[in-house]
N, C-alpha and C positions, 0 to 999 in steps of 0.2 A: 560974034559967036565963034567958039573954037571949033576947028574942023575935026572930024571923026578920026582922021589919020594920026593926029597928034596923040590922042588918047590911046590908039592902038599901038603906036610906037612905044609909049611909056609902058603899056601893059606887056608888050613883047619883051622889052628889056627886063622888066621885073621877072617875067616868067623864066627867061633864060639865065638870069643871075641866080634865081632860086634853084634851077636844075644844076647849074655849075656848083653852087654851094652844097647841094645835097650830095653830089658825086664826090667832091673833093674834101669835104670836112670830115674830121675824125671825132669831133666832140659832139655829143648828142644834143646839147643846147643849140649849137650852130646849125645842126641838121634840122632841128625843129623850127628855127628862124627861117631857114631856107624853104621849108614846107609852107610856112606862113606867107612868104613872098609869092610862092606859086599860087596859093589860094586867093590872095589879094589880087593878083593879075587876072584870075578868072572872074572875080567879082567885078572888077573894073570893066571887063568885057560884057558882062550881063547888063550893067547900067548903060554903057555906051550904045550897045546895039538896041536896047529898049528905047533909049532916048531918040535915036535917029530913025529907027524903023517904025515905031509906034509912039509918037510923042504924047498922045493923050492917055495912054495906058501906063499902068505901073507894075506890070508883072516882073520886069527886070529888077525893079527896086525891091519888091518883096522877096524875090529869089536871093538877092544880095543880103537882105536883112536875115533871112533864114541861114544863109551861108555864114554870116558873121556869128550868129548864135552857135551854129554847129562848130565853127572854128574855135570859138572860145571854150566850149565844152571839151573839144578834142585836145586843146592845149592844156587845160587843167588836168585831164587824165594823163597826158604824156608827161607833164611835169611831175605828177605824183609817182609815176613809174620811174622816172629818172632819179628822183630823190630816194626812192627805195633801193634802186640799183646802186646809188652812191653809198648808201648806208651799208649795203651788203659787200660791195667790192672796194669802196674807197676811191673810186675813179669812175669817170663817165666817158672814157674813150671807148670807141666801138670795138677795138681789138681785144679789150679785156672782158668782153661779154661771153667769151667761150668758157670762162671760169664758172659762169652760172649754170652751165649744163651739168656739172658734177653734183 
């Protein structure tokens, strides 16, 4: 059986890589991918803590399933916004979004 610490190390790396990508990227698609990394790290934690604290119960698994559904819906909406912004501006760099205020 794999120890809990290994899962938490992977989850922590994913979380901080997502934070780093969110802060440093200028492309909206890359920022969206970074947010997905952060959410996936949280979902890994739900499953790991549920598995090790309450092995017979499935609350963590259900939270993760709902999280995946919410993430999929959120990604679809974000991609629709990004596509509309690309049509309006012709670029999806963050610095160009001040043009949409006019």
